[in-house]
PDB file of N, CA, C and O in Angstrom:
ATOM      1  N   MET A   1      -2.378 -37.467  24.121  1.00  0.00           N
ATOM      2  CA  MET A   1      -1.489 -36.626  23.372  1.00  0.00           C
ATOM      3  C   MET A   1      -0.530 -37.516  22.610  1.00  0.00           C
ATOM      4  O   MET A   1       0.127 -38.371  23.203  1.00  0.00           O
ATOM      5  N   ASN A   2      -0.439 -37.325  21.299  1.00  0.00           N
ATOM      6  CA  ASN A   2       0.478 -38.107  20.475  1.00  0.00           C
ATOM      7  C   ASN A   2       1.890 -37.589  20.656  1.00  0.00           C
ATOM      8  O   ASN A   2       2.174 -36.413  20.427  1.00  0.00           O
ATOM      9  N   ARG A   3       2.756 -38.473  21.065  1.00  0.00           N
ATOM     10  CA  ARG A   3       4.143 -38.077  21.253  1.00  0.00           C
ATOM     11  C   ARG A   3       5.000 -38.833  20.263  1.00  0.00           C
ATOM     12  O   ARG A   3       4.738 -39.988  19.927  1.00  0.00           O
ATOM     13  N   LEU A   4       6.014 -38.159  19.815  1.00  0.00           N
ATOM     14  CA  LEU A   4       6.964 -38.796  18.916  1.00  0.00           C
ATOM     15  C   LEU A   4       7.841 -39.751  19.715  1.00  0.00           C
ATOM     16  O   LEU A   4       8.053 -39.534  20.908  1.00  0.00           O
ATOM     17  N   PRO A   5       8.356 -40.806  19.084  1.00  0.00           N
ATOM     18  CA  PRO A   5       9.208 -41.748  19.804  1.00  0.00           C
ATOM     19  C   PRO A   5      10.467 -41.070  20.364  1.00  0.00           C
ATOM     20  O   PRO A   5      10.966 -41.462  21.419  1.00  0.00           O
ATOM     21  N   VAL A   6      10.971 -40.068  19.667  1.00  0.00           N
ATOM     22  CA  VAL A   6      12.145 -39.344  20.132  1.00  0.00           C
ATOM     23  C   VAL A   6      11.682 -37.960  20.549  1.00  0.00           C
ATOM     24  O   VAL A   6      11.045 -37.244  19.776  1.00  0.00           O
ATOM     25  N   SER A   7      12.008 -37.594  21.779  1.00  0.00           N
ATOM     26  CA  SER A   7      11.561 -36.302  22.276  1.00  0.00           C
ATOM     27  C   SER A   7      12.755 -35.393  22.491  1.00  0.00           C
ATOM     28  O   SER A   7      13.817 -35.815  22.948  1.00  0.00           O
ATOM     29  N   HIS A   8      12.545 -34.128  22.145  1.00  0.00           N
ATOM     30  CA  HIS A   8      13.570 -33.113  22.347  1.00  0.00           C
ATOM     31  C   HIS A   8      12.861 -31.886  22.903  1.00  0.00           C
ATOM     32  O   HIS A   8      11.784 -31.538  22.419  1.00  0.00           O
ATOM     33  N   PRO A   9      13.426 -31.225  23.900  1.00  0.00           N
ATOM     34  CA  PRO A   9      12.735 -30.076  24.513  1.00  0.00           C
ATOM     35  C   PRO A   9      12.345 -28.986  23.512  1.00  0.00           C
ATOM     36  O   PRO A   9      11.259 -28.414  23.615  1.00  0.00           O
ATOM     37  N   ALA A  10      13.212 -28.697  22.556  1.00  0.00           N
ATOM     38  CA  ALA A  10      12.890 -27.660  21.570  1.00  0.00           C
ATOM     39  C   ALA A  10      11.718 -28.087  20.700  1.00  0.00           C
ATOM     40  O   ALA A  10      10.858 -27.271  20.369  1.00  0.00           O
ATOM     41  N   LEU A  11      11.679 -29.354  20.329  1.00  0.00           N
ATOM     42  CA  LEU A  11      10.578 -29.876  19.520  1.00  0.00           C
ATOM     43  C   LEU A  11       9.279 -29.860  20.312  1.00  0.00           C
ATOM     44  O   LEU A  11       8.230 -29.508  19.772  1.00  0.00           O
ATOM     45  N   ASP A  12       9.337 -30.241  21.597  1.00  0.00           N
ATOM     46  CA  ASP A  12       8.149 -30.206  22.443  1.00  0.00           C
ATOM     47  C   ASP A  12       7.615 -28.778  22.581  1.00  0.00           C
ATOM     48  O   ASP A  12       6.409 -28.543  22.507  1.00  0.00           O
ATOM     49  N   TYR A  13       8.537 -27.828  22.784  1.00  0.00           N
ATOM     50  CA  TYR A  13       8.149 -26.424  22.915  1.00  0.00           C
ATOM     51  C   TYR A  13       7.482 -25.925  21.633  1.00  0.00           C
ATOM     52  O   TYR A  13       6.449 -25.258  21.688  1.00  0.00           O
ATOM     53  N   ALA A  14       8.070 -26.247  20.484  1.00  0.00           N
ATOM     54  CA  ALA A  14       7.503 -25.823  19.202  1.00  0.00           C
ATOM     55  C   ALA A  14       6.122 -26.421  18.991  1.00  0.00           C
ATOM     56  O   ALA A  14       5.223 -25.752  18.481  1.00  0.00           O
ATOM     57  N   LEU A  15       5.951 -27.680  19.381  1.00  0.00           N
ATOM     58  CA  LEU A  15       4.662 -28.349  19.225  1.00  0.00           C
ATOM     59  C   LEU A  15       3.600 -27.710  20.128  1.00  0.00           C
ATOM     60  O   LEU A  15       2.456 -27.526  19.712  1.00  0.00           O
ATOM     61  N   ILE A  16       3.982 -27.373  21.359  1.00  0.00           N
ATOM     62  CA  ILE A  16       3.045 -26.718  22.275  1.00  0.00           C
ATOM     63  C   ILE A  16       2.641 -25.352  21.727  1.00  0.00           C
ATOM     64  O   ILE A  16       1.463 -24.994  21.759  1.00  0.00           O
ATOM     65  N   ARG A  17       3.611 -24.587  21.224  1.00  0.00           N
ATOM     66  CA  ARG A  17       3.308 -23.274  20.660  1.00  0.00           C
ATOM     67  C   ARG A  17       2.386 -23.392  19.444  1.00  0.00           C
ATOM     68  O   ARG A  17       1.458 -22.600  19.281  1.00  0.00           O
ATOM     69  N   LEU A  18       2.650 -24.379  18.599  1.00  0.00           N
ATOM     70  CA  LEU A  18       1.841 -24.589  17.404  1.00  0.00           C
ATOM     71  C   LEU A  18       0.407 -24.947  17.779  1.00  0.00           C
ATOM     72  O   LEU A  18      -0.536 -24.439  17.173  1.00  0.00           O
ATOM     73  N   ARG A  19       0.239 -25.806  18.758  1.00  0.00           N
ATOM     74  CA  ARG A  19      -1.112 -26.182  19.197  1.00  0.00           C
ATOM     75  C   ARG A  19      -1.844 -24.983  19.816  1.00  0.00           C
ATOM     76  O   ARG A  19      -3.040 -24.798  19.593  1.00  0.00           O
ATOM     77  N   ALA A  20      -1.122 -24.179  20.587  1.00  0.00           N
ATOM     78  CA  ALA A  20      -1.749 -23.000  21.191  1.00  0.00           C
ATOM     79  C   ALA A  20      -2.185 -22.018  20.109  1.00  0.00           C
ATOM     80  O   ALA A  20      -3.273 -21.448  20.191  1.00  0.00           O
ATOM     81  N   ARG A  21      -1.349 -21.819  19.103  1.00  0.00           N
ATOM     82  CA  ARG A  21      -1.694 -20.906  18.006  1.00  0.00           C
ATOM     83  C   ARG A  21      -2.892 -21.434  17.224  1.00  0.00           C
ATOM     84  O   ARG A  21      -3.773 -20.667  16.836  1.00  0.00           O
ATOM     85  N   HIS A  22      -2.922 -22.735  16.995  1.00  0.00           N
ATOM     86  CA  HIS A  22      -4.040 -23.352  16.277  1.00  0.00           C
ATOM     87  C   HIS A  22      -5.334 -23.171  17.062  1.00  0.00           C
ATOM     88  O   HIS A  22      -6.371 -22.849  16.481  1.00  0.00           O
ATOM     89  N   ALA A  23      -5.283 -23.374  18.371  1.00  0.00           N
ATOM     90  CA  ALA A  23      -6.475 -23.214  19.199  1.00  0.00           C
ATOM     91  C   ALA A  23      -6.951 -21.760  19.187  1.00  0.00           C
ATOM     92  O   ALA A  23      -8.154 -21.504  19.143  1.00  0.00           O
ATOM     93  N   ARG A  24      -6.014 -20.807  19.227  1.00  0.00           N
ATOM     94  CA  ARG A  24      -6.376 -19.389  19.202  1.00  0.00           C
ATOM     95  C   ARG A  24      -7.028 -19.017  17.878  1.00  0.00           C
ATOM     96  O   ARG A  24      -7.995 -18.254  17.857  1.00  0.00           O
ATOM     97  N   LEU A  25      -6.509 -19.547  16.771  1.00  0.00           N
ATOM     98  CA  LEU A  25      -7.085 -19.255  15.458  1.00  0.00           C
ATOM     99  C   LEU A  25      -8.480 -19.840  15.321  1.00  0.00           C
ATOM    100  O   LEU A  25      -9.361 -19.216  14.730  1.00  0.00           O
ATOM    101  N   GLU A  26      -8.686 -21.034  15.862  1.00  0.00           N
ATOM    102  CA  GLU A  26     -10.022 -21.633  15.823  1.00  0.00           C
ATOM    103  C   GLU A  26     -10.997 -20.818  16.660  1.00  0.00           C
ATOM    104  O   GLU A  26     -12.171 -20.699  16.312  1.00  0.00           O
ATOM    105  N   GLU A  27     -10.513 -20.261  17.758  1.00  0.00           N
ATOM    106  CA  GLU A  27     -11.350 -19.472  18.646  1.00  0.00           C
ATOM    107  C   GLU A  27     -11.783 -18.165  17.984  1.00  0.00           C
ATOM    108  O   GLU A  27     -12.921 -17.732  18.159  1.00  0.00           O
ATOM    109  N   ASP A  28     -10.888 -17.536  17.227  1.00  0.00           N
ATOM    110  CA  ASP A  28     -11.206 -16.273  16.564  1.00  0.00           C
ATOM    111  C   ASP A  28     -12.216 -16.449  15.443  1.00  0.00           C
ATOM    112  O   ASP A  28     -13.000 -15.539  15.171  1.00  0.00           O
ATOM    113  N   GLY A  29     -12.209 -17.582  14.802  1.00  0.00           N
ATOM    114  CA  GLY A  29     -13.146 -17.837  13.721  1.00  0.00           C
ATOM    115  C   GLY A  29     -12.850 -17.000  12.501  1.00  0.00           C
ATOM    116  O   GLY A  29     -11.692 -16.817  12.128  1.00  0.00           O
ATOM    117  N   LEU A  30     -13.915 -16.481  11.869  1.00  0.00           N
ATOM    118  CA  LEU A  30     -13.769 -15.723  10.638  1.00  0.00           C
ATOM    119  C   LEU A  30     -13.534 -14.237  10.884  1.00  0.00           C
ATOM    120  O   LEU A  30     -13.316 -13.483   9.935  1.00  0.00           O
ATOM    121  N   ASP A  31     -13.574 -13.810  12.127  1.00  0.00           N
ATOM    122  CA  ASP A  31     -13.385 -12.386  12.417  1.00  0.00           C
ATOM    123  C   ASP A  31     -12.033 -11.887  11.941  1.00  0.00           C
ATOM    124  O   ASP A  31     -11.917 -10.770  11.436  1.00  0.00           O
ATOM    125  N   ARG A  32     -11.031 -12.701  12.098  1.00  0.00           N
ATOM    126  CA  ARG A  32      -9.689 -12.287  11.706  1.00  0.00           C
ATOM    127  C   ARG A  32      -9.613 -12.093  10.183  1.00  0.00           C
ATOM    128  O   ARG A  32      -8.995 -11.136   9.717  1.00  0.00           O
ATOM    129  N   GLY A  33     -10.222 -12.973   9.420  1.00  0.00           N
ATOM    130  CA  GLY A  33     -10.228 -12.837   7.967  1.00  0.00           C
ATOM    131  C   GLY A  33     -11.025 -11.634   7.508  1.00  0.00           C
ATOM    132  O   GLY A  33     -10.635 -10.946   6.565  1.00  0.00           O
ATOM    133  N   ALA A  34     -12.149 -11.376   8.178  1.00  0.00           N
ATOM    134  CA  ALA A  34     -12.978 -10.225   7.833  1.00  0.00           C
ATOM    135  C   ALA A  34     -12.223  -8.938   8.100  1.00  0.00           C
ATOM    136  O   ALA A  34     -12.319  -7.985   7.327  1.00  0.00           O
ATOM    137  N   SER A  35     -11.481  -8.909   9.180  1.00  0.00           N
ATOM    138  CA  SER A  35     -10.692  -7.722   9.499  1.00  0.00           C
ATOM    139  C   SER A  35      -9.634  -7.477   8.432  1.00  0.00           C
ATOM    140  O   SER A  35      -9.394  -6.336   8.039  1.00  0.00           O
ATOM    141  N   ALA A  36      -9.007  -8.540   7.968  1.00  0.00           N
ATOM    142  CA  ALA A  36      -7.991  -8.403   6.922  1.00  0.00           C
ATOM    143  C   ALA A  36      -8.618  -7.880   5.629  1.00  0.00           C
ATOM    144  O   ALA A  36      -8.019  -7.050   4.945  1.00  0.00           O
ATOM    145  N   VAL A  37      -9.790  -8.346   5.296  1.00  0.00           N
ATOM    146  CA  VAL A  37     -10.478  -7.888   4.084  1.00  0.00           C
ATOM    147  C   VAL A  37     -10.834  -6.406   4.216  1.00  0.00           C
ATOM    148  O   VAL A  37     -10.711  -5.647   3.254  1.00  0.00           O
ATOM    149  N   GLU A  38     -11.273  -5.997   5.405  1.00  0.00           N
ATOM    150  CA  GLU A  38     -11.588  -4.585   5.613  1.00  0.00           C
ATOM    151  C   GLU A  38     -10.350  -3.721   5.407  1.00  0.00           C
ATOM    152  O   GLU A  38     -10.430  -2.660   4.787  1.00  0.00           O
ATOM    153  N   TRP A  39      -9.204  -4.166   5.924  1.00  0.00           N
ATOM    154  CA  TRP A  39      -7.969  -3.400   5.750  1.00  0.00           C
ATOM    155  C   TRP A  39      -7.568  -3.314   4.289  1.00  0.00           C
ATOM    156  O   TRP A  39      -7.070  -2.280   3.844  1.00  0.00           O
ATOM    157  N   VAL A  40      -7.774  -4.375   3.544  1.00  0.00           N
ATOM    158  CA  VAL A  40      -7.444  -4.358   2.120  1.00  0.00           C
ATOM    159  C   VAL A  40      -8.339  -3.365   1.389  1.00  0.00           C
ATOM    160  O   VAL A  40      -7.862  -2.606   0.545  1.00  0.00           O
ATOM    161  N   VAL A  41      -9.617  -3.362   1.701  1.00  0.00           N
ATOM    162  CA  VAL A  41     -10.551  -2.443   1.042  1.00  0.00           C
ATOM    163  C   VAL A  41     -10.203  -0.999   1.390  1.00  0.00           C
ATOM    164  O   VAL A  41     -10.182  -0.138   0.511  1.00  0.00           O
ATOM    165  N   ILE A  42      -9.929  -0.727   2.669  1.00  0.00           N
ATOM    166  CA  ILE A  42      -9.555   0.618   3.076  1.00  0.00           C
ATOM    167  C   ILE A  42      -8.268   1.050   2.380  1.00  0.00           C
ATOM    168  O   ILE A  42      -8.153   2.189   1.927  1.00  0.00           O
ATOM    169  N   SER A  43      -7.310   0.146   2.298  1.00  0.00           N
ATOM    170  CA  SER A  43      -6.039   0.458   1.629  1.00  0.00           C
ATOM    171  C   SER A  43      -6.265   0.764   0.160  1.00  0.00           C
ATOM    172  O   SER A  43      -5.659   1.692  -0.377  1.00  0.00           O
ATOM    173  N   MET A  44      -7.124   0.002  -0.499  1.00  0.00           N
ATOM    174  CA  MET A  44      -7.408   0.247  -1.916  1.00  0.00           C
ATOM    175  C   MET A  44      -8.044   1.623  -2.112  1.00  0.00           C
ATOM    176  O   MET A  44      -7.726   2.319  -3.076  1.00  0.00           O
ATOM    177  N   ILE A  45      -8.933   2.017  -1.210  1.00  0.00           N
ATOM    178  CA  ILE A  45      -9.573   3.328  -1.315  1.00  0.00           C
ATOM    179  C   ILE A  45      -8.532   4.431  -1.148  1.00  0.00           C
ATOM    180  O   ILE A  45      -8.514   5.397  -1.911  1.00  0.00           O
ATOM    181  N   VAL A  46      -7.668   4.283  -0.149  1.00  0.00           N
ATOM    182  CA  VAL A  46      -6.633   5.294   0.087  1.00  0.00           C
ATOM    183  C   VAL A  46      -5.687   5.386  -1.103  1.00  0.00           C
ATOM    184  O   VAL A  46      -5.338   6.488  -1.526  1.00  0.00           O
ATOM    185  N   VAL A  47      -5.270   4.252  -1.647  1.00  0.00           N
ATOM    186  CA  VAL A  47      -4.382   4.254  -2.814  1.00  0.00           C
ATOM    187  C   VAL A  47      -5.074   4.913  -4.006  1.00  0.00           C
ATOM    188  O   VAL A  47      -4.438   5.661  -4.748  1.00  0.00           O
ATOM    189  N   GLY A  48      -6.353   4.648  -4.198  1.00  0.00           N
ATOM    190  CA  GLY A  48      -7.101   5.284  -5.283  1.00  0.00           C
ATOM    191  C   GLY A  48      -7.154   6.791  -5.136  1.00  0.00           C
ATOM    192  O   GLY A  48      -7.000   7.521  -6.115  1.00  0.00           O
ATOM    193  N   ILE A  49      -7.372   7.264  -3.909  1.00  0.00           N
ATOM    194  CA  ILE A  49      -7.409   8.710  -3.670  1.00  0.00           C
ATOM    195  C   ILE A  49      -6.033   9.325  -3.942  1.00  0.00           C
ATOM    196  O   ILE A  49      -5.932  10.383  -4.564  1.00  0.00           O
ATOM    197  N   VAL A  50      -4.987   8.661  -3.474  1.00  0.00           N
ATOM    198  CA  VAL A  50      -3.626   9.173  -3.694  1.00  0.00           C
ATOM    199  C   VAL A  50      -3.307   9.238  -5.184  1.00  0.00           C
ATOM    200  O   VAL A  50      -2.708  10.211  -5.643  1.00  0.00           O
ATOM    201  N   ILE A  51      -3.694   8.224  -5.940  1.00  0.00           N
ATOM    202  CA  ILE A  51      -3.450   8.215  -7.386  1.00  0.00           C
ATOM    203  C   ILE A  51      -4.220   9.350  -8.062  1.00  0.00           C
ATOM    204  O   ILE A  51      -3.686  10.018  -8.947  1.00  0.00           O
ATOM    205  N   ALA A  52      -5.471   9.572  -7.652  1.00  0.00           N
ATOM    206  CA  ALA A  52      -6.278  10.635  -8.252  1.00  0.00           C
ATOM    207  C   ALA A  52      -5.672  12.010  -7.968  1.00  0.00           C
ATOM    208  O   ALA A  52      -5.574  12.847  -8.865  1.00  0.00           O
ATOM    209  N   VAL A  53      -5.268  12.237  -6.722  1.00  0.00           N
ATOM    210  CA  VAL A  53      -4.659  13.521  -6.367  1.00  0.00           C
ATOM    211  C   VAL A  53      -3.334  13.699  -7.108  1.00  0.00           C
ATOM    212  O   VAL A  53      -3.022  14.794  -7.574  1.00  0.00           O
ATOM    213  N   GLY A  54      -2.567  12.633  -7.213  1.00  0.00           N
ATOM    214  CA  GLY A  54      -1.299  12.697  -7.949  1.00  0.00           C
ATOM    215  C   GLY A  54      -1.513  13.039  -9.413  1.00  0.00           C
ATOM    216  O   GLY A  54      -0.761  13.828  -9.985  1.00  0.00           O
ATOM    217  N   ALA A  55      -2.536  12.449 -10.023  1.00  0.00           N
ATOM    218  CA  ALA A  55      -2.826  12.742 -11.425  1.00  0.00           C
ATOM    219  C   ALA A  55      -3.249  14.203 -11.606  1.00  0.00           C
ATOM    220  O   ALA A  55      -2.838  14.857 -12.564  1.00  0.00           O
ATOM    221  N   LEU A  56      -4.067  14.708 -10.687  1.00  0.00           N
ATOM    222  CA  LEU A  56      -4.478  16.112 -10.767  1.00  0.00           C
ATOM    223  C   LEU A  56      -3.288  17.059 -10.620  1.00  0.00           C
ATOM    224  O   LEU A  56      -3.161  18.031 -11.365  1.00  0.00           O
ATOM    225  N   LEU A  57      -2.425  16.767  -9.659  1.00  0.00           N
ATOM    226  CA  LEU A  57      -1.236  17.599  -9.477  1.00  0.00           C
ATOM    227  C   LEU A  57      -0.318  17.538 -10.690  1.00  0.00           C
ATOM    228  O   LEU A  57       0.222  18.559 -11.115  1.00  0.00           O
ATOM    229  N   TYR A  58      -0.141  16.353 -11.245  1.00  0.00           N
ATOM    230  CA  TYR A  58       0.714  16.203 -12.419  1.00  0.00           C
ATOM    231  C   TYR A  58       0.184  17.034 -13.579  1.00  0.00           C
ATOM    232  O   TYR A  58       0.944  17.746 -14.235  1.00  0.00           O
ATOM    233  N   ASN A  59      -1.107  16.946 -13.829  1.00  0.00           N
ATOM    234  CA  ASN A  59      -1.695  17.716 -14.935  1.00  0.00           C
ATOM    235  C   ASN A  59      -1.567  19.218 -14.705  1.00  0.00           C
ATOM    236  O   ASN A  59      -1.258  19.960 -15.637  1.00  0.00           O
ATOM    237  N   ALA A  60      -1.801  19.673 -13.474  1.00  0.00           N
ATOM    238  CA  ALA A  60      -1.683  21.101 -13.178  1.00  0.00           C
ATOM    239  C   ALA A  60      -0.242  21.566 -13.353  1.00  0.00           C
ATOM    240  O   ALA A  60      -0.001  22.620 -13.943  1.00  0.00           O
ATOM    241  N   LEU A  61       0.718  20.795 -12.848  1.00  0.00           N
ATOM    242  CA  LEU A  61       2.125  21.171 -12.986  1.00  0.00           C
ATOM    243  C   LEU A  61       2.587  21.125 -14.438  1.00  0.00           C
ATOM    244  O   LEU A  61       3.377  21.966 -14.866  1.00  0.00           O
ATOM    245  N   ASP A  62       2.100  20.154 -15.191  1.00  0.00           N
ATOM    246  CA  ASP A  62       2.475  20.050 -16.599  1.00  0.00           C
ATOM    247  C   ASP A  62       1.954  21.246 -17.386  1.00  0.00           C
ATOM    248  O   ASP A  62       2.660  21.777 -18.244  1.00  0.00           O
ATOM    249  N   THR A  63       0.734  21.672 -17.106  1.00  0.00           N
ATOM    250  CA  THR A  63       0.161  22.835 -17.777  1.00  0.00           C
ATOM    251  C   THR A  63       0.959  24.093 -17.452  1.00  0.00           C
ATOM    252  O   THR A  63       1.282  24.876 -18.346  1.00  0.00           O
ATOM    253  N   LYS A  64       1.276  24.286 -16.181  1.00  0.00           N
ATOM    254  CA  LYS A  64       2.053  25.467 -15.786  1.00  0.00           C
ATOM    255  C   LYS A  64       3.467  25.410 -16.351  1.00  0.00           C
ATOM    256  O   LYS A  64       4.009  26.443 -16.745  1.00  0.00           O
ATOM    257  N   ALA A  65       4.071  24.237 -16.397  1.00  0.00           N
ATOM    258  CA  ALA A  65       5.419  24.113 -16.949  1.00  0.00           C
ATOM    259  C   ALA A  65       5.430  24.475 -18.425  1.00  0.00           C
ATOM    260  O   ALA A  65       6.354  25.135 -18.901  1.00  0.00           O
ATOM    261  N   THR A  66       4.408  24.046 -19.146  1.00  0.00           N
ATOM    262  CA  THR A  66       4.311  24.398 -20.562  1.00  0.00           C
ATOM    263  C   THR A  66       4.142  25.903 -20.734  1.00  0.00           C
ATOM    264  O   THR A  66       4.736  26.487 -21.641  1.00  0.00           O
ATOM    265  N   ALA A  67       3.346  26.538 -19.883  1.00  0.00           N
ATOM    266  CA  ALA A  67       3.145  27.988 -19.956  1.00  0.00           C
ATOM    267  C   ALA A  67       4.447  28.727 -19.676  1.00  0.00           C
ATOM    268  O   ALA A  67       4.758  29.708 -20.351  1.00  0.00           O
ATOM    269  N   VAL A  68       5.209  28.267 -18.693  1.00  0.00           N
ATOM    270  CA  VAL A  68       6.490  28.899 -18.376  1.00  0.00           C
ATOM    271  C   VAL A  68       7.470  28.705 -19.527  1.00  0.00           C
ATOM    272  O   VAL A  68       8.210  29.626 -19.874  1.00  0.00           O
ATOM    273  N   GLN A  69       7.480  27.527 -20.113  1.00  0.00           N
ATOM    274  CA  GLN A  69       8.377  27.256 -21.247  1.00  0.00           C
ATOM    275  C   GLN A  69       8.040  28.170 -22.418  1.00  0.00           C
ATOM    276  O   GLN A  69       8.941  28.710 -23.060  1.00  0.00           O
ATOM    277  N   ASN A  70       6.765  28.346 -22.699  1.00  0.00           N
ATOM    278  CA  ASN A  70       6.356  29.243 -23.784  1.00  0.00           C
ATOM    279  C   ASN A  70       6.765  30.683 -23.489  1.00  0.00           C
ATOM    280  O   ASN A  70       7.192  31.405 -24.390  1.00  0.00           O
ATOM    281  N   CYS A  71       6.638  31.097 -22.246  1.00  0.00           N
ATOM    282  CA  CYS A  71       7.020  32.456 -21.858  1.00  0.00           C
ATOM    283  C   CYS A  71       8.524  32.662 -22.021  1.00  0.00           C
ATOM    284  O   CYS A  71       8.963  33.703 -22.510  1.00  0.00           O
ATOM    285  N   ILE A  72       9.308  31.673 -21.612  1.00  0.00           N
ATOM    286  CA  ILE A  72      10.763  31.766 -21.737  1.00  0.00           C
ATOM    287  C   ILE A  72      11.172  31.786 -23.211  1.00  0.00           C
ATOM    288  O   ILE A  72      12.051  32.558 -23.594  1.00  0.00           O
ATOM    289  N   ASN A  73      10.553  30.957 -24.033  1.00  0.00           N
ATOM    290  CA  ASN A  73      10.864  30.935 -25.456  1.00  0.00           C
ATOM    291  C   ASN A  73      10.541  32.277 -26.104  1.00  0.00           C
ATOM    292  O   ASN A  73      11.264  32.719 -26.997  1.00  0.00           O
ATOM    293  N   GLY A  74       9.479  32.924 -25.672  1.00  0.00           N
ATOM    294  CA  GLY A  74       9.134  34.228 -26.234  1.00  0.00           C
ATOM    295  C   GLY A  74      10.072  35.322 -25.753  1.00  0.00           C
ATOM    296  O   GLY A  74      10.273  36.315 -26.452  1.00  0.00           O
ATOM    297  N   ALA A  75      10.647  35.155 -24.570  1.00  0.00           N
ATOM    298  CA  ALA A  75      11.519  36.187 -24.017  1.00  0.00           C
ATOM    299  C   ALA A  75      12.858  36.255 -24.732  1.00  0.00           C
ATOM    300  O   ALA A  75      13.429  37.336 -24.875  1.00  0.00           O
ATOM    301  N   ASN A  76      13.367  35.113 -25.184  1.00  0.00           N
ATOM    302  CA  ASN A  76      14.672  35.150 -25.855  1.00  0.00           C
ATOM    303  C   ASN A  76      14.546  35.363 -27.363  1.00  0.00           C
ATOM    304  O   ASN A  76      15.557  35.401 -28.063  1.00  0.00           O
ATOM    305  N   GLY A  77      13.340  35.499 -27.865  1.00  0.00           N
ATOM    306  CA  GLY A  77      13.125  35.853 -29.248  1.00  0.00           C
ATOM    307  C   GLY A  77      13.192  34.707 -30.224  1.00  0.00           C
ATOM    308  O   GLY A  77      13.090  34.933 -31.430  1.00  0.00           O
ATOM    309  N   SER A  78      13.360  33.479 -29.753  1.00  0.00           N
ATOM    310  CA  SER A  78      13.460  32.352 -30.695  1.00  0.00           C
ATOM    311  C   SER A  78      12.114  32.020 -31.316  1.00  0.00           C
ATOM    312  O   SER A  78      12.041  31.672 -32.495  1.00  0.00           O
ATOM    313  N   THR A  79      11.047  32.126 -30.531  1.00  0.00           N
ATOM    314  CA  THR A  79       9.696  31.914 -31.049  1.00  0.00           C
ATOM    315  C   THR A  79       8.793  32.960 -30.421  1.00  0.00           C
ATOM    316  O   THR A  79       9.192  33.707 -29.528  1.00  0.00           O
ATOM    317  N   THR A  80       7.600  32.988 -30.903  1.00  0.00           N
ATOM    318  CA  THR A  80       6.649  33.929 -30.305  1.00  0.00           C
ATOM    319  C   THR A  80       5.969  33.222 -29.142  1.00  0.00           C
ATOM    320  O   THR A  80       5.185  32.294 -29.338  1.00  0.00           O
ATOM    321  N   GLY A  81       6.269  33.660 -27.961  1.00  0.00           N
ATOM    322  CA  GLY A  81       5.688  33.079 -26.764  1.00  0.00           C
ATOM    323  C   GLY A  81       4.838  34.082 -26.052  1.00  0.00           C
ATOM    324  O   GLY A  81       4.988  35.288 -26.248  1.00  0.00           O
ATOM    325  N   THR A  82       3.956  33.605 -25.237  1.00  0.00           N
ATOM    326  CA  THR A  82       3.075  34.487 -24.466  1.00  0.00           C
ATOM    327  C   THR A  82       3.275  34.219 -22.986  1.00  0.00           C
ATOM    328  O   THR A  82       3.414  33.074 -22.556  1.00  0.00           O
ATOM    329  N   CYS A  83       3.286  35.286 -22.226  1.00  0.00           N
ATOM    330  CA  CYS A  83       3.376  35.176 -20.763  1.00  0.00           C
ATOM    331  C   CYS A  83       2.051  35.589 -20.171  1.00  0.00           C
ATOM    332  O   CYS A  83       1.515  36.652 -20.485  1.00  0.00           O
ATOM    333  N   ASN A  84       1.534  34.741 -19.314  1.00  0.00           N
ATOM    334  CA  ASN A  84       0.239  35.043 -18.654  1.00  0.00           C
ATOM    335  C   ASN A  84       0.475  35.386 -17.220  1.00  0.00           C
ATOM    336  O   ASN A  84      -0.474  35.670 -16.490  1.00  0.00           O
TER     337      ASN A  84
END
């Protein structure tokens, strides 16, 4: 084990933790990276669905808002509006 000429308990503890983490990562191999990629793909799909639903809702609300605006404009006599 390579030791530094000057030893400090906190430094020794950090070095032991770092070596343990390195050994654990080597043991896991590529599984950990594959899992992260799967989560990214799943997240992208969910975000895409949310964006699509949001766009559909926006268009539906915009259409109804325009219809209500036309109805209100026709009610006060400023323009000819239609209420459906």
